[in-house]
N, C-alpha and C positions, 0 to 999 in steps of 0.2 A: 504494500499499499505505499503510495507516494505522500508527501508532506502535504501537497494542496489538496488531495482528497479527504485526508484526515482533518485538515484545517476546515473543509467545508462541512464535515458532518459534526463539528464542534460548534461552529458559529453559523446561525442562519442568516447568510450574507442577504438575502433579499429582504427579510424583515428589518436588518440593520440599516441598510440603505433607506429603506422606507421610513423608518424612525429619525434618521438624520435630515432628509428631504422634508418631511411634515414638520420638525422641529424648527428648521430654519424658516419654513414659510411662516409658521405660527409666531415665532419670534420677532421676524420682520413685521408682519402684519399687527401684531399687538402693539409694537413700537410705533408703528405710523398712526394707528388709531389712537395711542396715547398722545401723540404729538399734535394730533387735531384737537383734543380735548385741552391742551395746553394753549394751543393757538386761540380757541374759542374764549378761554378765560381771559387772555390777554386782550382780545378784541372787544371783548366785553367791558373791561376796565377802561380801554381807550375811547369806545364809544359813549361810554357813560360820561366820561368826563367832558366829551365833546357835546352832551345833551343830546343824543340820538337814541332815544329809548326804543324806538321799534328795531333798529339795527342792533343795539346791544342786546335786547331780548332773543332774537334770532341766534347771535353769536353764544349766548349763554345756553340756548337750547342745543345748538350744534355740541358744546362742550358737555352737556350733560348726555347727550345720546351717545358721545364717543365714551365717556366714562362708564356708561351702562353696558357698552359695547365690550370694553375692557374687562368689567367684572363678569360679564357672561363668558368671555374667553377662559378667565380663571377658573370659573366654576366647571366648564365643560373639561378644561384640563385635570381638574382634580377627579372628576366623575371618570374620566378615561383611565388615568393613573391607578385609581382604586378599584376597578372594574377588572383589572387584568391580573 
């Protein structure tokens, strides 16, 4: 038996590659969504100081939706990790 064949039996390479790819996608996605939350909060402050309440409210709504999406991603991650 060759070293490559025994390595393939010990490590499930397909599952390992899937894990790496999905974790990269999730990590980048959650980071981008959290950056939208930060942007929305910063725009809310700026627009509130400029006395533009409608635009400030929309920015706050965008921040809140982004934060909810980040929390949902965390919950999904915990559920997936504990179900295996």
